[in-house]
MOPAC internal coordinates of N, CA, C and O (Angstrom, degrees):
PM7 1SCF
backbone

  N    0.0000 0     0.00 0     0.00 0    0    0    0
  C    1.4542 1     0.00 0     0.00 0    1    0    0
  C    1.5203 1   109.06 1     0.00 0    2    1    0
  O    1.2310 1   115.94 1   -57.61 1    3    2    1
  N    1.2789 1   125.32 1   122.39 1    3    2    1
  C    1.4638 1   127.51 1  -177.04 1    5    3    2
  C    1.5225 1   111.19 1   -75.97 1    6    5    3
  O    1.2310 1   121.29 1   -20.53 1    7    6    5
  N    1.3107 1   115.14 1   159.47 1    7    6    5
  C    1.4682 1   118.34 1  -179.68 1    9    7    6
  C    1.5369 1   107.67 1   -81.49 1   10    9    7
  O    1.2310 1   119.95 1   -35.08 1   11   10    9
  N    1.3133 1   117.70 1   144.92 1   11   10    9
  C    1.5487 1   121.94 1   178.33 1   13   11   10
  C    1.4413 1   102.00 1  -106.11 1   14   13   11
  O    1.2310 1   124.86 1   -28.44 1   15   14   13
  N    1.3998 1   108.27 1   151.56 1   15   14   13
  C    1.4533 1   118.21 1   176.32 1   17   15   14
  C    1.4831 1   108.47 1  -100.13 1   18   17   15
  O    1.2310 1   118.61 1   -60.53 1   19   18   17
  N    1.3084 1   120.25 1   119.47 1   19   18   17
  C    1.3702 1   124.19 1  -178.88 1   21   19   18
  C    1.5546 1   112.03 1   -74.04 1   22   21   19
  O    1.2310 1   119.10 1   -30.72 1   23   22   21
  N    1.3345 1   119.33 1   149.28 1   23   22   21
  C    1.4074 1   119.97 1   179.89 1   25   23   22
  C    1.5058 1   109.00 1   -71.48 1   26   25   23
  O    1.2310 1   118.94 1   171.44 1   27   26   25
  N    1.3375 1   119.63 1    -8.56 1   27   26   25
  C    1.4573 1   122.94 1   178.10 1   29   27   26
  C    1.4349 1   112.28 1  -103.30 1   30   29   27
  O    1.2310 1   118.81 1  -172.28 1   31   30   29
  N    1.3410 1   119.87 1     7.72 1   31   30   29
  C    1.4514 1   127.38 1   178.57 1   33   31   30
  C    1.4819 1   108.69 1   -63.80 1   34   33   31
  O    1.2310 1   115.79 1   -60.52 1   35   34   33
  N    1.2877 1   125.60 1   119.48 1   35   34   33
  C    1.4834 1   126.67 1  -175.05 1   37   35   34
  C    1.5136 1   109.97 1   -72.90 1   38   37   35
  O    1.2310 1   119.31 1   168.03 1   39   38   37
  N    1.2861 1   118.92 1   -11.97 1   39   38   37
  C    1.5292 1   122.64 1   176.25 1   41   39   38
  C    1.5390 1   110.55 1   -86.17 1   42   41   39
  O    1.2310 1   121.27 1   173.94 1   43   42   41
  N    1.3595 1   115.17 1    -6.06 1   43   42   41
  C    1.4944 1   117.34 1  -179.11 1   45   43   42
  C    1.4512 1   110.33 1  -105.96 1   46   45   43
  O    1.2310 1   118.80 1   -78.43 1   47   46   45
  N    1.3513 1   119.90 1   101.57 1   47   46   45
  C    1.4685 1   125.02 1  -178.20 1   49   47   46
  C    1.5594 1   111.92 1   -72.27 1   50   49   47
  O    1.2310 1   119.68 1   168.45 1   51   50   49
  N    1.3733 1   118.21 1   -11.55 1   51   50   49
  C    1.4285 1   121.20 1  -175.67 1   53   51   50
  C    1.4879 1   116.81 1   -96.92 1   54   53   51
  O    1.2310 1   121.47 1  -142.14 1   55   54   53
  N    1.3180 1   114.79 1    37.86 1   55   54   53
  C    1.4781 1   122.93 1  -179.36 1   57   55   54
  C    1.4707 1   111.69 1  -102.61 1   58   57   55
  O    1.2310 1   118.27 1  -163.94 1   59   58   57
  N    1.2858 1   120.91 1    16.06 1   59   58   57
  C    1.4297 1   123.41 1  -178.86 1   61   59   58
  C    1.5547 1   112.84 1   -70.86 1   62   61   59
  O    1.2310 1   117.71 1   -25.61 1   63   62   61
  N    1.2659 1   121.96 1   154.39 1   63   62   61
  C    1.4533 1   122.65 1   177.93 1   65   63   62
  C    1.4269 1   115.15 1   -92.02 1   66   65   63
  O    1.2310 1   118.97 1   172.59 1   67   66   65
  N    1.2797 1   119.58 1    -7.41 1   67   66   65
  C    1.4809 1   125.65 1   177.17 1   69   67   66
  C    1.5501 1   113.37 1  -126.10 1   70   69   67
  O    1.2310 1   121.82 1   -37.04 1   71   70   69
  N    1.2693 1   114.12 1   142.96 1   71   70   69
  C    1.4813 1   119.06 1   176.30 1   73   71   70
  C    1.5360 1   109.13 1   -71.87 1   74   73   71
  O    1.2310 1   122.74 1   -47.99 1   75   74   73
  N    1.3428 1   112.35 1   132.01 1   75   74   73
  C    1.4609 1   115.42 1   177.22 1   77   75   74
  C    1.4956 1   108.94 1   -97.02 1   78   77   75
  O    1.2310 1   122.36 1   -34.38 1   79   78   77
  N    1.3736 1   113.08 1   145.62 1   79   78   77
  C    1.4324 1   120.52 1  -179.30 1   81   79   78
  C    1.5768 1   109.56 1   -97.46 1   82   81   79
  O    1.2310 1   120.57 1   -42.76 1   83   82   81
  N    1.2893 1   116.51 1   137.24 1   83   82   81
  C    1.5096 1   117.85 1   178.80 1   85   83   82
  C    1.4789 1   109.84 1   -61.46 1   86   85   83
  O    1.2310 1   120.74 1   -43.40 1   87   86   85
  N    1.2865 1   116.18 1   136.60 1   87   86   85
  C    1.4497 1   124.52 1   178.17 1   89   87   86
  C    1.4784 1   108.96 1  -147.75 1   90   89   87
  O    1.2310 1   120.09 1   -45.16 1   91   90   89
  N    1.2948 1   117.43 1   134.84 1   91   90   89
  C    1.4931 1   120.07 1   175.30 1   93   91   90
  C    1.5196 1   102.27 1  -118.66 1   94   93   91
  O    1.2310 1   120.62 1   -79.05 1   95   94   93
  N    1.3312 1   116.41 1   100.95 1   95   94   93
  C    1.4237 1   126.90 1   178.40 1   97   95   94
  C    1.4916 1   112.50 1  -135.80 1   98   97   95
  O    1.2310 1   120.79 1   -33.20 1   99   98   97
  N    1.2454 1   116.09 1   146.80 1   99   98   97
  C    1.4018 1   118.33 1   176.27 1  101   99   98
  C    1.5348 1   113.93 1   -82.62 1  102  101   99
  O    1.2310 1   119.06 1   -30.46 1  103  102  101
  N    1.3271 1   119.40 1   149.54 1  103  102  101
  C    1.4110 1   121.93 1  -178.21 1  105  103  102
  C    1.4933 1   109.73 1  -155.32 1  106  105  103
  O    1.2310 1   120.52 1     0.80 1  107  106  105
  N    1.3412 1   116.62 1  -179.20 1  107  106  105
  C    1.4500 1   123.05 1   172.58 1  109  107  106
  C    1.4995 1   108.11 1  -141.63 1  110  109  107
  O    1.2310 1   121.79 1   -32.96 1  111  110  109
  N    1.3878 1   114.17 1   147.04 1  111  110  109
  C    1.4078 1   124.83 1   175.78 1  113  111  110
  C    1.5419 1   104.35 1  -106.34 1  114  113  111
  O    1.2310 1   121.81 1   -46.51 1  115  114  113
  N    1.3982 1   114.15 1   133.49 1  115  114  113
  C    1.4649 1   119.07 1  -178.88 1  117  115  114
  C    1.5982 1   104.98 1  -125.83 1  118  117  115
  O    1.2310 1   120.66 1   -46.58 1  119  118  117
  N    1.3461 1   116.35 1   133.42 1  119  118  117
  C    1.4492 1   119.94 1   169.26 1  121  119  118
  C    1.4891 1   110.07 1  -156.06 1  122  121  119
  O    1.2310 1   120.79 1   -22.82 1  123  122  121
  N    1.2727 1   116.10 1   157.18 1  123  122  121
  C    1.4885 1   120.50 1  -176.77 1  125  123  122
  C    1.5629 1   108.62 1   119.50 1  126  125  123
  O    1.2310 1   121.84 1    -2.09 1  127  126  125
  N    1.3346 1   114.08 1   177.91 1  127  126  125
  C    1.4698 1   118.55 1  -177.58 1  129  127  126
  C    1.5732 1   115.65 1   -87.55 1  130  129  127
  O    1.2310 1   123.29 1    68.70 1  131  130  129
  N    1.3323 1   111.30 1  -111.30 1  131  130  129
  C    1.5073 1   117.23 1  -176.41 1  133  131  130
  C    1.4644 1   113.99 1   -69.51 1  134  133  131
  O    1.2310 1   118.94 1   148.39 1  135  134  133
  N    1.3296 1   119.64 1   -31.61 1  135  134  133
  C    1.3881 1   123.09 1   178.38 1  137  135  134
  C    1.5714 1   108.13 1  -124.61 1  138  137  135
  O    1.2310 1   122.94 1   -98.58 1  139  138  137
  N    1.3250 1   111.97 1    81.42 1  139  138  137
  C    1.4940 1   117.77 1  -175.23 1  141  139  138
  C    1.4764 1   118.63 1   -59.92 1  142  141  139
  O    1.2310 1   119.35 1   -29.75 1  143  142  141
  N    1.2757 1   118.84 1   150.25 1  143  142  141
  C    1.4308 1   123.26 1   171.39 1  145  143  142
  C    1.5327 1   105.37 1   -83.95 1  146  145  143
  O    1.2310 1   124.06 1   -44.30 1  147  146  145
  N    1.3708 1   109.81 1   135.70 1  147  146  145
  C    1.4833 1   118.86 1   179.50 1  149  147  146
  C    1.4846 1   111.40 1  -118.81 1  150  149  147
  O    1.2310 1   119.71 1   -55.58 1  151  150  149
  N    1.3218 1   118.15 1   124.42 1  151  150  149
  C    1.4466 1   121.88 1  -178.99 1  153  151  150
  C    1.5199 1   109.78 1  -122.41 1  154  153  151
  O    1.2310 1   119.64 1   -58.31 1  155  154  153
  N    1.3208 1   118.30 1   121.69 1  155  154  153
  C    1.4530 1   122.12 1   173.61 1  157  155  154
  C    1.4217 1   112.96 1   -66.74 1  158  157  155
  O    1.2310 1   121.33 1   -41.31 1  159  158  157
  N    1.3336 1   115.06 1   138.69 1  159  158  157
  C    1.5177 1   117.82 1   178.77 1  161  159  158
  C    1.5531 1   110.45 1  -144.94 1  162  161  159
  O    1.2310 1   122.76 1   -12.71 1  163  162  161
  N    1.3301 1   112.33 1   167.29 1  163  162  161
  C    1.4348 1   119.76 1   171.54 1  165  163  162
  C    1.5566 1   107.45 1  -114.73 1  166  165  163
  O    1.2310 1   121.40 1   -48.47 1  167  166  165
  N    1.2843 1   114.94 1   131.53 1  167  166  165
  C    1.4285 1   122.45 1  -178.36 1  169  167  166
  C    1.5500 1   103.08 1   -86.39 1  170  169  167
  O    1.2310 1   121.26 1   -70.10 1  171  170  169
  N    1.3784 1   115.19 1   109.90 1  171  170  169
  C    1.4902 1   119.91 1  -177.13 1  173  171  170
  C    1.4637 1   115.91 1   -82.19 1  174  173  171
  O    1.2310 1   121.68 1   139.13 1  175  174  173
  N    1.3120 1   114.39 1   -40.87 1  175  174  173
  C    1.4877 1   120.98 1   173.85 1  177  175  174
  C    1.4601 1   112.20 1  -149.41 1  178  177  175
  O    1.2310 1   119.37 1   -22.65 1  179  178  177
  N    1.4073 1   118.81 1   157.35 1  179  178  177
  C    1.4084 1   124.65 1  -162.93 1  181  179  178
  C    1.5792 1   106.24 1  -147.11 1  182  181  179
  O    1.2310 1   122.22 1   -39.55 1  183  182  181
  N    1.4011 1   113.36 1   140.45 1  183  182  181
  C    1.4441 1   120.63 1   169.70 1  185  183  182
  C    1.5364 1   107.73 1  -137.07 1  186  185  183
  O    1.2310 1   121.46 1     0.60 1  187  186  185
  N    1.3361 1   114.80 1  -179.40 1  187  186  185
  C    1.5012 1   116.25 1   175.64 1  189  187  186
  C    1.4438 1   115.03 1   -66.74 1  190  189  187
  O    1.2310 1   121.66 1   158.06 1  191  190  189
  N    1.3859 1   114.42 1   -21.94 1  191  190  189
  C    1.4800 1   118.54 1  -176.72 1  193  191  190
  C    1.5340 1   116.80 1  -104.10 1  194  193  191
  O    1.2310 1   120.66 1   169.49 1  195  194  193
  N    1.4080 1   116.34 1   -10.51 1  195  194  193
  C    1.4724 1   116.90 1  -178.41 1  197  195  194
  C    1.4959 1   111.86 1  -179.75 1  198  197  195
  O    1.2310 1   123.12 1    12.74 1  199  198  197
  N    1.2770 1   111.62 1  -167.26 1  199  198  197
  C    1.5134 1   120.47 1  -176.83 1  201  199  198
  C    1.5057 1   112.91 1  -156.10 1  202  201  199
  O    1.2310 1   121.54 1   -11.89 1  203  202  201
  N    1.3030 1   114.66 1   168.11 1  203  202  201
  C    1.4359 1   123.65 1   175.69 1  205  203  202
  C    1.4571 1   104.20 1  -124.57 1  206  205  203
  O    1.2310 1   120.26 1   -59.38 1  207  206  205
  N    1.2881 1   117.10 1   120.62 1  207  206  205
  C    1.4948 1   123.64 1   179.61 1  209  207  206
  C    1.5306 1   112.19 1  -115.65 1  210  209  207
  O    1.2310 1   121.32 1   -25.38 1  211  210  209
  N    1.3463 1   115.07 1   154.62 1  211  210  209
  C    1.4436 1   120.56 1  -178.71 1  213  211  210
  C    1.5025 1   106.17 1  -127.91 1  214  213  211
  O    1.2310 1   120.90 1   -50.09 1  215  214  213
  N    1.2842 1   115.88 1   129.91 1  215  214  213
  C    1.4805 1   124.07 1   173.90 1  217  215  214
  C    1.4739 1   111.65 1  -102.37 1  218  217  215
  O    1.2310 1   121.41 1   -25.61 1  219  218  217
  N    1.3137 1   114.91 1   154.39 1  219  218  217
  C    1.4798 1   119.67 1   178.57 1  221  219  218
  C    1.4995 1   110.27 1   -67.27 1  222  221  219
  O    1.2310 1   119.07 1   143.19 1  223  222  221
  N    1.3162 1   119.38 1   -36.81 1  223  222  221
  C    1.4575 1   121.51 1   179.84 1  225  223  222
  C    1.4494 1   107.09 1  -121.32 1  226  225  223
  O    1.2310 1   118.75 1   -18.40 1  227  226  225
  N    1.3161 1   119.99 1   161.60 1  227  226  225
  C    1.4438 1   123.63 1   179.63 1  229  227  226
  C    1.5997 1   104.69 1   -75.96 1  230  229  227
  O    1.2310 1   121.79 1   -48.66 1  231  230  229
  N    1.3561 1   114.18 1   131.34 1  231  230  229
  C    1.5074 1   121.95 1  -174.67 1  233  231  230
  C    1.5113 1   102.57 1  -130.13 1  234  233  231
  O    1.2310 1   122.44 1   -43.06 1  235  234  233
  N    1.3826 1   112.93 1   136.94 1  235  234  233
  C    1.4701 1   121.59 1   173.19 1  237  235  234
  C    1.5824 1   106.27 1   -94.61 1  238  237  235
  O    1.2310 1   121.76 1   -85.32 1  239  238  237
  N    1.3331 1   114.24 1    94.68 1  239  238  237
  C    1.5337 1   116.85 1  -175.26 1  241  239  238
  C    1.4726 1   108.09 1   -92.44 1  242  241  239
  O    1.2310 1   121.48 1   -24.34 1  243  242  241
  N    1.3557 1   114.78 1   155.66 1  243  242  241
  C    1.5570 1   117.68 1   178.77 1  245  243  242
  C    1.5690 1   107.71 1   -74.29 1  246  245  243
  O    1.2310 1   123.95 1    -5.08 1  247  246  245
  N    1.2754 1   110.02 1   174.92 1  247  246  245
  C    1.4996 1   116.93 1  -176.70 1  249  247  246
  C    1.5230 1   111.49 1   -66.89 1  250  249  247
  O    1.2310 1   118.41 1   143.27 1  251  250  249
  N    1.3405 1   120.63 1   -36.73 1  251  250  249
  C    1.5343 1   119.94 1   172.78 1  253  251  250
  C    1.5294 1   107.29 1  -117.44 1  254  253  251
  O    1.2310 1   124.21 1   -30.81 1  255  254  253
  N    1.2782 1   109.52 1   149.19 1  255  254  253
  C    1.4894 1   121.90 1  -176.90 1  257  255  254
  C    1.4565 1   107.46 1  -164.92 1  258  257  255
  O    1.2310 1   119.18 1    -0.04 1  259  258  257
  N    1.3487 1   119.16 1   179.96 1  259  258  257
  C    1.4726 1   128.12 1  -179.69 1  261  259  258
  C    1.5270 1   107.85 1  -116.51 1  262  261  259
  O    1.2310 1   120.61 1   -47.60 1  263  262  261
  N    1.3462 1   116.45 1   132.40 1  263  262  261
  C    1.4179 1   121.30 1   170.98 1  265  263  262
  C    1.4556 1   108.82 1  -108.06 1  266  265  263
  O    1.2310 1   120.26 1   -61.67 1  267  266  265
  N    1.3843 1   117.11 1   118.33 1  267  266  265
  C    1.5157 1   122.95 1   178.13 1  269  267  266
  C    1.4771 1   108.14 1  -105.18 1  270  269  267
  O    1.2310 1   123.31 1   -51.77 1  271  270  269
  N    1.4078 1   111.26 1   128.23 1  271  270  269
  C    1.4391 1   119.24 1   177.14 1  273  271  270
  C    1.5726 1   111.39 1   -83.38 1  274  273  271
  O    1.2310 1   121.31 1   -10.26 1  275  274  273
  N    1.3191 1   115.10 1   169.74 1  275  274  273
  C    1.5508 1   122.20 1  -175.17 1  277  275  274
  C    1.5226 1   105.58 1   -61.56 1  278  277  275
  O    1.2310 1   118.48 1   152.94 1  279  278  277
  N    1.3376 1   120.50 1   -27.06 1  279  278  277
  C    1.4797 1   122.21 1  -171.26 1  281  279  278
  C    1.5321 1   109.67 1   -89.84 1  282  281  279
  O    1.2310 1   120.60 1  -168.63 1  283  282  281
  N    1.3638 1   116.46 1    11.37 1  283  282  281
  C    1.4398 1   127.09 1   178.09 1  285  283  282
  C    1.5687 1   114.30 1    73.17 1  286  285  283
  O    1.2310 1   121.17 1  -177.17 1  287  286  285
  N    1.3694 1   115.37 1     2.83 1  287  286  285
  C    1.4872 1   115.05 1   170.46 1  289  287  286
  C    1.4961 1   105.58 1   -74.40 1  290  289  287
  O    1.2310 1   121.56 1   -23.32 1  291  290  289
  N    1.3574 1   114.61 1   156.68 1  291  290  289
  C    1.4603 1   118.72 1   178.18 1  293  291  290
  C    1.5770 1   111.70 1  -144.23 1  294  293  291
  O    1.2310 1   120.64 1   -25.43 1  295  294  293
  N    1.2699 1   116.39 1   154.57 1  295  294  293
  C    1.4094 1   123.80 1   178.35 1  297  295  294
  C    1.5474 1   112.11 1  -135.26 1  298  297  295
  O    1.2310 1   120.68 1   -43.97 1  299  298  297
  N    1.3050 1   116.30 1   136.03 1  299  298  297
  C    1.3948 1   122.28 1   172.03 1  301  299  298
  C    1.5489 1   109.24 1   -70.02 1  302  301  299
  O    1.2310 1   119.28 1   -48.93 1  303  302  301
  N    1.3606 1   118.99 1   131.07 1  303  302  301
  C    1.3950 1   118.22 1  -174.09 1  305  303  302
  C    1.5688 1   107.14 1  -132.18 1  306  305  303
  O    1.2310 1   122.10 1   -19.26 1  307  306  305
  N    1.3751 1   113.58 1   160.74 1  307  306  305
  C    1.5122 1   122.82 1   172.86 1  309  307  306
  C    1.5217 1   105.45 1  -117.05 1  310  309  307
  O    1.2310 1   123.90 1   -50.12 1  311  310  309
  N    1.3834 1   110.12 1   129.88 1  311  310  309
  C    1.5056 1   116.42 1   175.62 1  313  311  310
  C    1.4745 1   109.75 1   -69.29 1  314  313  311
  O    1.2310 1   119.17 1   -56.70 1  315  314  313
  N    1.3358 1   119.20 1   123.30 1  315  314  313
  C    1.4801 1   123.24 1   177.61 1  317  315  314
  C    1.4933 1   110.88 1   -93.74 1  318  317  315
  O    1.2310 1   121.28 1   139.21 1  319  318  317
  N    1.3134 1   115.15 1   -40.79 1  319  318  317
  C    1.4391 1   121.64 1  -178.63 1  321  319  318
  C    1.5534 1   112.89 1  -155.83 1  322  321  319
  O    1.2310 1   118.34 1   -21.10 1  323  322  321
  N    1.2373 1   120.77 1   158.90 1  323  322  321
  C    1.3760 1   126.53 1   179.52 1  325  323  322
  C    1.5581 1   111.32 1  -146.97 1  326  325  323
  O    1.2310 1   120.40 1   -53.82 1  327  326  325
  N    1.3651 1   116.85 1   126.18 1  327  326  325
  C    1.4924 1   117.94 1  -178.06 1  329  327  326
  C    1.5647 1   104.03 1  -142.17 1  330  329  327
  O    1.2310 1   121.24 1   -69.11 1  331  330  329
  N    1.2599 1   115.23 1   110.89 1  331  330  329
  C    1.4703 1   122.72 1   176.68 1  333  331  330
  C    1.6448 1   102.51 1    63.57 1  334  333  331
  O    1.2310 1   122.47 1    53.56 1  335  334  333
  N    1.3102 1   112.87 1  -126.44 1  335  334  333
  C    1.4362 1   122.04 1  -176.33 1  337  335  334
  C    1.4896 1   115.44 1   -86.95 1  338  337  335
  O    1.2310 1   119.79 1  -179.93 1  339  338  337
  N    1.3947 1   118.01 1     0.07 1  339  338  337
  C    1.3733 1   124.76 1   178.97 1  341  339  338
  C    1.5324 1   114.29 1  -102.33 1  342  341  339
  O    1.2310 1   120.49 1   -43.67 1  343  342  341
  N    1.3506 1   116.66 1   136.33 1  343  342  341
  C    1.4052 1   120.68 1   177.32 1  345  343  342
  C    1.5309 1   112.15 1  -132.37 1  346  345  343
  O    1.2310 1   120.17 1   -51.40 1  347  346  345
  N    1.2997 1   117.28 1   128.60 1  347  346  345
  C    1.4825 1   119.96 1   178.05 1  349  347  346
  C    1.4511 1   109.24 1   -97.89 1  350  349  347
  O    1.2310 1   120.88 1   -48.39 1  351  350  349
  N    1.3529 1   115.92 1   131.61 1  351  350  349
  C    1.5084 1   117.56 1  -178.73 1  353  351  350
  C    1.5384 1   110.41 1  -131.32 1  354  353  351
  O    1.2310 1   121.66 1   -25.05 1  355  354  353
  N    1.2500 1   114.43 1   154.95 1  355  354  353
  C    1.5082 1   122.31 1  -174.66 1  357  355  354
  C    1.6014 1   102.70 1  -117.10 1  358  357  355
  O    1.2310 1   120.07 1   -50.66 1  359  358  357
  N    1.3340 1   117.46 1   129.34 1  359  358  357
  C    1.4071 1   119.43 1   172.75 1  361  359  358
  C    1.4998 1   112.90 1   -65.90 1  362  361  359
  O    1.2310 1   120.86 1   -49.12 1  363  362  361
  N    1.3288 1   115.97 1   130.88 1  363  362  361
  C    1.5112 1   116.79 1   176.45 1  365  363  362
  C    1.5448 1   113.83 1  -118.58 1  366  365  363
  O    1.2310 1   120.34 1   173.03 1  367  366  365
  N    1.3199 1   116.95 1    -6.97 1  367  366  365
  C    1.5363 1   118.99 1   169.73 1  369  367  366
  C    1.4620 1   109.27 1  -156.84 1  370  369  367
  O    1.2310 1   120.10 1   180.00 1  371  370  369

């Protein structure tokens, strides 16, 4: 009997409920207190519920952070998964 991949398996980034649309947009990740860390990123794909971003270097980001888009709008996000330079996030506000 073969092993089944659970939809809750943290190694499976394809467990989202909505299809993401490919998007190549610049953005920034912000986290930290009074002097936040800022990481440039490329938004690779986007949906109403979340996004996949790519950073130039591997970054260990906290569970909650802010994603700022090139038009200066921003969303609070929760890190769902991270693999190498890619980070999957879910919008939480």
